[in-house]
C-alpha positions as CSV (number, residue, x, y, z in Angstrom):
1,M,0.0,0.0,0.0
2,A,1.3,3.5,-0.9
3,E,2.1,5.9,1.9
4,E,-0.3,8.8,1.8
5,P,1.2,12.3,1.9
6,V,1.2,14.3,5.1
7,I,1.2,18.0,5.9
8,E,3.9,19.2,8.3
9,L,3.3,22.4,10.3
10,E,4.5,24.1,13.4
11,G,2.1,24.9,16.2
12,K,1.8,26.0,19.8
13,I,0.4,23.9,22.7
14,L,-2.7,25.7,24.1
15,Q,-4.0,23.1,26.5
16,V,-3.1,19.6,27.9
17,L,-6.0,17.2,27.8
18,P,-6.5,13.8,29.4
19,G,-5.1,10.7,27.6
20,T,-1.9,12.4,26.3
21,M,-3.9,14.7,24.0
22,F,-3.3,18.4,23.4
23,R,-5.1,21.4,21.8
24,I,-2.7,22.9,19.3
25,E,-2.9,26.3,17.6
26,L,-1.5,26.4,14.1
27,P,0.1,29.5,12.4
28,N,-3.2,30.1,10.6
29,K,-5.0,30.4,14.0
30,H,-6.9,27.1,13.5
31,V,-7.0,24.8,16.6
32,V,-6.6,21.1,16.2
33,L,-6.5,18.1,18.5
34,G,-3.0,16.5,18.7
35,R,-1.6,13.2,20.0
36,I,2.0,12.3,20.9
37,S,3.9,10.1,18.4
38,G,5.3,6.8,19.6
39,R,8.9,8.1,19.5
40,L,8.1,11.0,21.9
41,R,6.2,8.6,24.1
42,K,9.0,6.1,24.1
43,N,11.7,8.7,25.1
44,F,9.5,10.4,27.8
45,I,9.5,13.8,26.1
46,R,7.4,16.2,28.2
47,I,5.2,18.7,26.5
48,N,3.7,21.6,28.4
49,P,1.3,24.5,27.5
50,G,3.2,27.1,25.5
51,D,5.7,24.7,23.9
52,R,6.3,25.0,20.2
53,V,5.9,21.7,18.4
54,K,6.1,20.3,14.9
55,V,3.0,18.3,13.8
56,E,2.0,16.2,10.9
57,M,-1.6,16.0,9.6
58,S,-3.4,13.9,7.1
59,P,-5.1,15.7,4.2
60,A,-8.1,13.5,4.8
61,D,-8.7,14.8,8.4
62,L,-7.6,18.4,9.1
63,T,-9.0,18.4,12.7
64,Q,-6.4,16.0,14.1
65,A,-2.6,16.0,14.2
66,R,0.3,13.9,15.4
67,I,3.0,15.7,17.4
68,I,6.4,14.5,16.0
69,F,8.9,17.0,17.5
70,R,9.1,19.5,20.4
71,L,11.0,22.6,19.2
72,R,13.5,24.1,21.6
73,D,13.1,27.7,22.7
74,F,16.5,29.4,22.7
75,N,15.8,31.8,25.6
76,P,19.1,31.7,27.5
77,R,19.3,32.8,31.2
78,P,20.0,36.5,31.6
79,M,23.6,37.2,32.5
80,D,22.7,39.0,35.7
81,A,20.7,36.0,37.1
82,A,22.3,33.9,39.8
83,P,23.4,30.4,38.8
84,P,21.2,27.6,40.1
85,K,22.0,26.4,43.6
86,K,23.4,22.9,43.9
87,R,21.6,20.4,46.1
88,Y,23.5,17.6,47.7
């Protein structure tokens, strides 16, 4: 069977729902329901509200998406902030 094409987009997590499901806002302001892919589940990748994620969607159903990657936010700590305290 041929693999059907997928649509890859970036989105932002709006809400965490029960059963490892998420509400995701896409760049075009549409809100879709997303699930975690098996690779993210296997590697215990945590996803929180506000995280940017990469999703893939089927052209047949544009209301659901699969989260395939959590994008890193490059917001370094301010230079004047104290380093974290070590706990022993």
